[in-house]
N, C-alpha and C positions, 0 to 999 in steps of 0.2 A: 484313929486314922481319918484322914480327910476324905470327904466324898469326892468323886470325880468332878462334879459340878463346881464345888467350892474350889477345888484345885485348879480347874480351868479358869475360873474367875480370878483367882489370886495370880495365876501366871500372866493373864492378860493385863491385870492391873499393874503388876510389876513391870511388864514390858512397856506399857503405856508411859509410866513415869520414867523409865530408862530412856525411852525415845525422846521424851520431852526434855530431860536433862541433857541429852546429847545435842539436841537442837539448840537449846539455850547456850551451851558451851560453844557451839559453832558460831552462833550469832555474836557472842562476846569476842571470839577470836577475830571475826571480821571487823568489828568495831576497833579493836586494838591494832590490827594490821593497818587499817586505814588511817588511824591516828598517827602511827609511826611513819607511814608514807609521807604525810604532810610535813614531817620534820626532817626529811632527808635533805642533805646539801645538794647543790647543783652538781658537784663532783660525783656524789653517790648516784644521782639520777643518770648522769652521763655514763657511768660504769654499767648501769643496768639498761642503758639505751631507752630511758623513759623521759618524757617531757613533763613540764609542769601542767600542761593541759591534760595529759593522760592521768596524772595524779589527781587533778581537780575533778575530772569525770569520775574517777574511782571513788573518791572520798565523798562525793555527793550522792552515791547510791544508798538506798535504805539498807539497814543492817541485814534484812532478810533476803536481799538480792545478792546473788553471786557476782 
């Protein structure tokens, strides 16, 4: 049987890695989304009511920034 101290450490360790994994996945999603935005046609942008300047501003953000 695991001691309460070890169990708490293990729980926090797993939680930390889970949080880090989620954060990296979110960052990767932002990179992918911004990459796809750059490749939209003018028609697609018009359908979404976006301008090239808005896309430019979004794609220049660092991956960690929403």
